[in-house]
N, C-alpha and C positions, 0 to 999 in steps of 0.2 A: 496690793493686789498680787496674787500668786501668778507666776509665769506658767502658761500652758499653751503650747503652740506646736503645730507640725513644723519640722525643721529638717534641713540637711546639715549635718555636722561634719566638719573636716577635723581629723585628729592628727596629732603628730605621728610620724611614721608612715605618712602617705596613705592613711586609712580614711574611709568615709563610712558614715552610717546615717540613716534617716529614720524618722518616726515621730511619735508624739512626745514632746519634750516638756518635762516639769523639773522642779527642783525638789530635792529631798535631803533631809538631814539624817545622817547615820553616825552614831557615836560622837555627836557634837560637831561634825564636819559636814559641810554642804557639798552635795554631789548633784550632777546633772543626770537625771533619769531619762532614758530613751526607751520608750515602749515601741518596739519594732513590730509592725504588723505581719501577719502571715503572708507568705509568698507561695509560688508554685513549688519552691525547693525546700522551704523551712516553715515550721510552726512559728507562731508569734513568740517573742521572748522580750525580756527586759535586760538592759545593761546600764550600769552606773559608771560615770566618769568623773574624776576630779578635774577641777578647772585647769590644772596644769597640763592635762592631756589634750585639751581642745585648742585648735588653731582658729577656727571660726564656726559660727552658728548662723545659718541663713534661714529665716522664717519663710515658709512656703505654704501653699494650700495642700490639703490632704492628698489630692490626686498626684501632685508633683512628688510628694514624699513617698507615696506608694510606688510610683514609677522608679524613683531613685533606689528604693529597697530592692526592687526586681533587678535593676541594673547592677547594683553593688554586690548582691547576693551575700550579705553578711551571715555568719553562723554564730549561734549562741556561745559555743565553745569550740575551739580548734582541737578536736579530739586527737589528732595526730601528735600534738605536743604533749598530751597528757599520758600517752601510752597506757591507757586503761585496760584492765583485764577484761575477759569476756563477761558478758552480763551473767549474773547469778553467782559470781565468785566474789569473795571478799578481797578488798585491797590488801588485807593483812593476812591472807590465808597461809602464807608460808611461815609467818611468825607465831601462829596459834600454838604449835607444838612446843615452842620455847618458853611459854608462860608457865611459871611454877605455881600452880594452884593446888 
């Protein structure tokens, strides 16, 4: 029977996330898939975690998971870490002139 349950997950690094949890295999490796519901701050998104990143998984009802998501306010990507260029520009824009075509 496949695991499918609303959960609160504690991750190493003192992080927490909540959502609908299932298991998914990617590249022959099993991952925990967390489908995080939409909140007042963020659109819904999905994150995958390896078992080594997880400290604990607590099954809860949907209402509790949704309240936890609102409280934790997880983001799909920490954009400040990526230092992305403005939308509409290529990540490799500066390198385009250097390509010998």
